[in-house]
C-alpha positions in Angstrom: 23.6 27.2 51.4 26.2 28.0 48.7 23.9 29.2 45.9 26.7 29.4 43.4 27.7 25.7 44.0 24.0 24.7 43.9 23.5 26.5 40.6 26.7 25.0 39.2 25.9 21.5 40.1 22.2 21.8 39.1 23.3 23.1 35.7 25.7 20.3 35.3 23.0 17.8 36.3 20.5 19.3 33.8 23.2 19.2 31.1 23.9 15.5 31.9 20.2 14.7 31.9 19.8 16.4 28.5 22.8 14.5 27.1 21.5 11.1 28.4 18.0 11.9 27.0 19.4 12.8 23.6 21.2 9.4 23.6 18.6 7.2 25.2 15.4 8.6 23.5 16.3 7.6 20.0 17.3 4.1 21.2 14.0 3.7 22.9 12.2 5.1 19.9 13.9 2.7 17.6 13.1 -0.2 19.9 9.5 0.9 20.0 9.3 1.2 16.2 10.9 -2.3 15.8 8.0 -3.6 17.9 5.4 -1.6 16.0 6.8 -2.7 12.6 6.6 -6.4 13.6 10.3 -7.1 14.1 9.7 -9.2 17.2 7.3 -11.6 15.6 8.5 -15.1 14.7 8.9 -15.7 11.0 7.0 -18.5 9.2 9.2 -21.2 7.7 8.0 -20.7 4.1 10.1 -23.7 2.9 7.5 -26.0 4.4 5.0 -25.1 1.6 5.4 -27.1 -1.6 3.6 -25.5 -4.5 3.2 -27.3 -7.8 5.8 -26.6 -10.5 6.5 -27.6 -14.1 4.3 -27.3 -17.2 0.7 -26.6 -16.4 -2.5 -26.4 -18.5 -5.6 -24.8 -17.3 -8.3 -26.5 -19.4 -11.7 -25.2 -20.5 -11.5 -22.0 -18.6 -13.0 -18.5 -19.0 -10.1 -16.1 -19.7 -10.3 -12.4 -19.0 -9.8 -10.4 -22.2 -7.0 -7.8 -22.5 -9.5 -4.9 -21.9 -11.1 -6.7 -18.9 -14.5 -6.1 -20.4 -15.5 -9.8 -21.0 -14.3 -13.3 -20.6 -13.2 -15.5 -23.5 -15.0 -18.9 -23.0 -13.7 -22.5 -23.2 -10.0 -21.6 -23.4 -7.0 -23.7 -22.5 -4.0 -21.8 -21.1 -0.6 -23.5 -21.3 2.0 -22.4 -18.8 5.7 -23.3 -19.2 8.7 -22.0 -17.3 6.5 -19.5 -15.5 5.3 -17.9 -18.8 2.0 -18.0 -20.7 3.0 -20.2 -23.6 -0.3 -20.6 -25.5 -4.0 -19.6 -25.2 -6.2 -21.6 -27.5 -9.7 -23.2 -27.4 -8.5 -26.2 -29.5 -5.0 -26.7 -28.0 -3.6 -30.3 -27.9 -2.1 -30.4 -24.4 1.5 -31.7 -24.5 2.4 -35.0 -22.7 3.7 -34.7 -19.2 1.7 -31.5 -18.6 -0.2 -31.2 -15.4 -3.9 -30.3 -16.0 -6.1 -28.1 -13.9 -9.8 -28.3 -14.8 -11.0 -24.7 -15.3 -14.6 -25.6 -16.2 -17.0 -23.0 -14.8 -14.1 -21.0 -13.4 -12.6 -17.6 -14.3 -8.9 -16.8 -15.0 -7.7 -13.3 -14.3 -4.3 -11.7 -14.1 -2.7 -11.8 -10.7 -3.8 -8.8 -8.6 -1.3 -5.9 -7.9 -1.4 -3.8 -4.7 0.5 -0.7 -5.7 1.0 0.7 -2.2 2.2 -1.5 0.6 4.6 -1.4 3.5 6.2 -4.7 4.6 8.1 -2.9 7.4 9.7 -5.8 9.3 7.1 -8.4 8.6 8.0 -10.8 5.7 5.2 -13.1 6.8 3.0 -10.6 5.0 4.3 -12.0 1.7 2.3 -15.2 2.3 -0.8 -13.1 3.0 -0.5 -11.4 -0.3 -0.3 -14.6 -2.3 -3.1 -16.2 -0.3 -5.3 -13.3 -1.5 -4.4 -13.6 -5.1 -2.0 -10.6 -4.9 1.0 -11.7 -7.1 2.7 -8.4 -7.2 3.3 -5.5 -4.8 4.9 -2.1 -4.9 6.8 -1.7 -1.6 6.8 1.9 -0.5 8.9 1.8 2.7 12.3 1.6 1.2 14.5 -0.1 3.8 17.3 -2.0 2.1 16.2 -5.5 3.3 13.3 -5.1 0.8 15.8 -5.2 -2.0 17.1 -8.5 -0.6 13.6 -9.9 -0.4 13.0 -8.9 -4.0 16.0 -10.8 -5.1 15.1 -13.8 -3.0 11.7 -14.0 -4.6 13.2 -13.7 -8.1 15.4 -16.6 -7.1 12.5 -18.8 -5.9 11.4 -17.7 -2.5 7.7 -17.8 -2.0 6.2 -14.3 -2.3 4.7 -11.8 -4.8 6.8 -10.0 -7.4 8.2 -6.8 -5.9 8.8 -3.3 -7.1 10.7 -1.4 -4.4 10.6 2.4 -3.9 13.5 4.2 -2.1 13.2 5.4 1.5 11.1 8.6 1.3 13.0 11.9 0.9 12.1 14.5 3.5 13.6 17.7 5.1 13.8 17.4 8.9 14.2 21.0 9.9 12.0 20.9 13.0 11.0 18.4 15.7 7.9 17.1 13.9 9.9 16.4 10.7 12.7 14.8 12.8 10.1 12.5 14.4 8.7 11.5 11.0 12.3 10.7 9.9 12.9 8.6 12.9 9.7 6.7 12.9 9.2 6.2 9.1 12.8 5.7 7.9 12.9 8.7 5.7 16.1 10.2 4.4 16.9 13.8 5.2 18.0 16.2 2.5 18.3 19.9 3.1 19.1 21.4 -0.3 19.4 20.7 -4.0 23.0 19.4 -3.8 22.1 16.9 -1.1 19.0 15.8 -3.0 20.9 15.2 -6.2 23.7 13.2 -4.4 21.1 11.1 -2.6 19.3 10.2 -5.9 22.6 9.0 -7.3 23.1 6.8 -4.3 19.6 5.3 -4.5 20.1 4.7 -8.2 23.3 2.8 -7.6 21.7 0.7 -4.8 19.1 -0.6 -7.3 15.8 1.0 -6.1 13.1 0.9 -8.7 11.9 4.5 -8.0 12.3 7.5 -5.8 9.7 8.2 -3.1 8.9 11.8 -2.2 7.6 12.6 1.3 5.3 15.4 2.5 8.0 17.3 4.5 10.5 17.6 1.6 11.3 21.3 1.0 10.7 22.8 -2.5 14.3 23.2 -3.5 15.1 19.6 -2.7 11.9 18.4 -4.4 12.6 20.2 -7.7 16.3 19.0 -7.7 15.4 15.4 -6.8 12.7 15.0 -9.4 15.0 16.6 -12.1 17.9 14.2 -11.2 15.7 11.1 -11.0 14.1 11.9 -14.3 17.6 12.2 -15.9 18.5 8.8 -14.5 15.3 7.2 -15.7 14.0 6.5 -12.2 10.3 6.9 -11.6 9.4 9.6 -9.1 6.5 8.6 -6.8 4.9 9.5 -3.6 3.4 12.5 -1.8 2.8 16.1 -2.8 5.1 18.0 -0.5 3.6 20.7 1.7 6.1 23.2 0.3 4.9 22.9 -3.4 1.8 23.8 -5.3 0.0 21.6 -7.8 1.5 23.6 -10.6 5.0 22.6 -9.4 3.9 18.9 -9.5 2.6 19.1 -13.0 5.9 20.4 -14.3 8.3 18.5 -12.0 8.4 15.1 -13.8 6.7 13.3 -10.9 5.2 10.1 -12.3 2.7 9.2 -9.7 0.8 10.5 -6.7 0.7 7.8 -4.1 -2.7 8.5 -2.5 -5.9 10.1 -3.6 -5.7 12.0 -0.3 -2.6 13.8 -1.5 -4.7 15.4 -4.2 -7.4 16.0 -1.7 -5.0 17.7 0.7 -3.6 20.0 -2.0 -7.2 21.0 -2.8 -8.0 21.6 0.8 -5.0 23.9 1.2 -6.3 25.9 -1.7 -9.9 25.9 -0.4 -9.2 26.8 3.2 -11.1 25.7 6.3 -14.1 23.4 5.8 -16.7 25.0 8.2 -19.1 22.8 10.1 -22.2 22.0 8.1 -20.7 23.4 4.9 -19.3 20.1 3.4 -21.5 20.4 0.4 -19.7 23.6 -0.7 -16.3 21.8 -0.5 -17.7 18.8 -2.4 -18.9 21.2 -5.1 -15.4 22.8 -5.2 -13.7 19.4 -5.6 -16.1 18.5 -8.4 -15.4 21.7 -10.2 -11.6 21.4 -9.8 -11.5 17.8 -10.8 -11.7 18.6 -14.5 -8.6 20.8 -14.4 -6.7 18.3 -12.2 -7.6 15.5 -14.6 -6.4 17.6 -17.6 -3.0 18.2 -15.9 -2.6 14.6 -14.8 -3.3 13.4 -18.3 -1.1 16.0 -20.0 1.8 15.1 -17.8 1.2 11.3 -17.7 0.9 11.2 -13.9 -0.9 8.2 -12.4 -2.8 8.3 -9.1 -2.8 5.4 -6.6 -6.2 5.1 -5.0 -6.0 4.1 -1.3 -9.7 5.0 -1.1 -10.8 2.4 1.4 -8.3 3.7 4.0 -9.5 7.2 3.5 -13.1 6.0 4.0 -12.0 4.3 7.2 -10.7 7.4 8.9 -14.0 8.6 10.2 -15.0 5.1 11.3 -11.8 4.5 13.2 -12.4 7.7 15.1 -16.0 7.0 16.0 -16.6 3.2 15.7 -13.2 1.5 15.9 -14.5 -1.6 17.7 -16.9 -2.3 14.8 -14.2 -1.7 12.2 -11.8 -4.1 14.0 -14.5 -6.8 14.2 -15.1 -6.5 10.4 -11.5 -7.3 9.3 -9.4 -10.4 9.6 -7.3 -8.9 12.4 -5.7 -12.2 13.4 -3.6 -12.2 10.3 -1.9 -8.8 11.1 1.5 -8.9 12.7 0.7 -8.5 16.5 3.4 -5.9 16.9 1.6 -3.7 14.5 -1.8 -4.4 16.1 -0.8 -3.8 19.6 1.5 -0.9 18.8 3.2 1.5 21.2 2.0 4.7 22.8 4.3 7.7 22.8 2.8 10.3 25.2 -0.6 11.2 23.9 0.2 9.8 20.5 0.1 6.1 19.4 1.2 3.9 16.6 -1.1 0.8 16.5 -4.5 -0.6 15.6 -6.2 -1.1 18.9 -8.2 1.6 20.7 -5.3 2.5 23.2 -2.8 3.1 20.4 -4.8 3.6 17.2 -3.0 5.8 14.8 -6.1 7.6 13.7 -8.0 8.0 17.0 -9.5 11.3 18.1 -7.4 13.6 20.3 -8.3 13.3 24.0 -10.4 15.8 25.9 -12.6 17.0 23.0 -16.0 18.6 23.7 -19.1 17.2 22.1 -19.1 20.1 19.7 -15.5 19.5 18.7 -16.3 15.8 18.1 -19.2 16.8 15.9 -16.9 19.0 13.9 -14.4 16.2 13.5 -17.0 13.9 12.3 -18.4 16.3 9.7 -14.9 17.0 8.4 -13.9 13.4 8.0 -17.2 12.4 6.4 -16.8 15.2 4.0 -13.2 14.2 3.4 -14.2 10.6 2.4 -17.0 11.9 0.1 -14.6 14.2 -1.6 -12.1 11.4 -2.2 -15.0 9.4 -3.8 -15.8 12.3 -6.0 -12.2 12.6 -7.2 -12.0 8.8 -7.9 -15.2 9.0 -9.9 -14.3 12.1 -11.9 -10.7 11.3 -12.6 -11.5 7.7 -13.7 -14.3 9.0 -16.0 -11.8 11.3 -17.8 -9.2 8.5 -18.3 -6.6 9.3 -15.7 -4.4 6.3 -14.8 -5.9 5.0 -11.6 -3.8 2.4 -9.8 -5.3 0.2 -7.0 -3.4 0.4 -3.8 -4.2 0.1 -0.1 -1.3 1.5 2.0 -1.1 -1.7 3.9 -0.3 -2.1 6.8 -1.7 1.1 8.1 -4.7 0.4 10.3 -7.1 -1.2 9.2 -5.5 -2.4 5.9 -4.8 -6.1 6.4 -2.1 -7.2 3.9 -3.7 -9.0 0.9 -7.2 -8.9 2.2 -7.5 -5.1 2.1 -7.0 -5.0 -1.7 -10.4 -6.7 -2.1 -11.9 -4.1 0.1 -10.2 -1.4 -2.0 -11.7 -2.9 -5.2 -15.2 -2.7 -3.6 -14.7 0.9 -2.6 -13.6 1.8 -6.2 -16.7 0.2 -7.6 -19.0 2.0 -5.2 -17.3 5.3 -6.0 -18.3 4.9 -9.7 -15.8 2.8 -11.5 -17.0 -0.1 -13.5 -16.0 -3.6 -12.6 -13.8 -3.7 -15.7 -12.1 -0.4 -14.7 -11.6 -1.7 -11.2 -9.9 -4.9 -12.5 -7.8 -2.9 -14.8 -6.6 -0.7 -11.9 -5.4 -3.8 -10.1 -3.9 -5.5 -13.1 -3.2 -4.0 -16.5 -2.9 -0.3 -15.6 -0.8 -1.1 -12.5 1.5 -3.5 -14.4 2.0 -0.9 -17.2 3.0 1.7 -14.7 5.5 -0.7 -13.1 6.8 -1.7 -16.5 6.0 -5.3 -15.5 5.4 -8.1 -18.0 2.2 -9.0 -16.1 -1.3 -7.7 -15.8 -2.8 -9.3 -18.9 -3.3 -12.8 -20.0 -1.3 -12.7 -23.2 1.1 -15.2 -24.7 4.7 -14.4 -23.6 3.6 -12.7 -20.4 4.5 -14.0 -17.0 1.9 -16.4 -15.7 1.0 -14.5 -12.5 -2.6 -15.5 -12.5 -5.6 -16.1 -10.3 -8.3 -18.8 -10.9 -11.6 -17.7 -9.5 -14.7 -19.8 -8.8 -17.0 -16.8 -9.6 -17.2 -14.1 -12.2 -15.8 -10.7 -11.0 -17.4 -8.8 -13.8 -20.8 -9.8 -12.3 -19.7 -8.8 -8.8 -16.3 -7.3 -7.9 -16.5 -9.1 -4.6 -15.9 -12.3 -6.5 -12.2 -11.5 -6.6 -12.2 -13.1 -3.2 -13.5 -16.5 -4.6 -9.9 -17.7 -5.1 -9.4 -21.3 -6.2 -5.8 -21.3 -7.3 -2.9 -18.8 -7.5 -0.1 -18.9 -10.1 3.0 -17.0 -9.2 6.7 -17.0 -10.3 6.4 -20.5 -11.9 4.6 -22.0 -8.9 1.0 -23.1 -8.4 -0.8 -22.8 -5.1 -4.1 -24.6 -4.7 -6.8 -23.6 -2.2 -5.5 -26.1 0.4 -2.0 -24.8 0.3 -3.2 -21.2 0.4 -5.2 -22.1 3.6 -2.1 -23.7 5.1 -0.1 -20.5 4.5 -2.8 -18.4 6.2 -3.0 -20.8 9.1 0.8 -20.6 9.6 0.8 -16.8 9.8 -2.1 -16.9 12.3 -0.3 -19.4 14.4 2.9 -17.3 14.8 0.8 -14.2 15.4 -1.2 -15.9 18.1 2.0 -17.1 19.8 3.4 -13.5 19.8 0.4 -11.7 21.3 0.5 -9.9 24.6 -3.1 -8.6 24.2 -6.2 -10.7 23.7 -8.0 -9.7 20.5 -10.8 -12.4 20.7 -13.4 -9.7 21.2 -12.9 -8.6 17.6 -13.2 -12.0 16.0 -16.3 -12.5 13.9 -19.0 -14.3 15.8 
């Protein structure tokens, strides 16, 4: 055998294989992500739904006060051209006005989910409205979201949208590159690139700049400074490369998950040893006062995403039970079924679940994981309670559609978690209405004359029980009125296209 020739041809073959892999792998990855993000699911024809329009009067209804602490009784709310025209207990209703009887019912501002991802699933817009969510903050950033926002402003059925930019990150290793590929983040390596990218995003019309975990410190400081100069809100993660002191002085306006604060504290604390969770909880409680002071001093809001954090340990140890408790049928089947990449997965079901335990763990290791994630959830609850007590701006958000946050439905679960963590029902409602709207600079979130009539009519009082936000009778959004029958039709249409697109039977998770 001619070893020189063999080595030559083998080397060329390996080089060719590497080149082909470098070309093909990203293509396959993108195809997989298109499936995961719901791009292969048929779209519902939203034009088929015919909501009521024109002048509307909701008569003899209980109206939530501006501070959300009580309901004003026996009010009539007149809605014209999508705006709240008059609120009065003695209003003479103009002729040609359609009347909705609000007796025994409760009118609240439309709910706002301040952290969602549409990915490639516009059907989710129907799910939000059907759950009384009349406004969303979209945190994925792909440009088609800007198109959807304009379409909704021009009459398409869907909640009002605030669209963050694609997240800025620094892909200087394989892990960061994979994040950039799978989550559509924009790579910036230094201050100059960061500043130029902020200019580009500003010109494209994004409502704010999103920061991602793997952004380097130089780019973070430059991006936040530039965005602040342009008047663009800076939202998102706390990068791994920066300390909390950097965040306080950066001009960042919002932290997109309570877990981002948690992770910063955990980096400072060090390893949480098995059985020593109470020590970490005491540390979080002690540090919460200083964190609250800095958040308040720098006017930084925190988006909650608490229910998702609480689900982490359950998804690792009782996923089947979790999946049976949620309305899984309404989630885009591409997202539910997901795709497996080697030992990793992006999906909701056991085979691909994003949060499942690594394979091959010993019983002792599993016990350690359970202790850690239980402690993690309790610490997040502590932070929510302590920060809200001190007056930090808490904004309700779910991080839909990460498993198991079903678009629209999951916001009601989030509100329950916030109440259980220690917030009053009034504070919880504020987090999903007035506080969120104020942060988004939206003319919504309160029932006030001149505000947009994005409203929800409930059959039960949410101040008595926060779960009553689910007792939805009618939704008012963008000058349109959706009664219960129409909302149910929208839900049925989404479920129908989802069922038609499934390759895996999920009937075992349906409520019996």
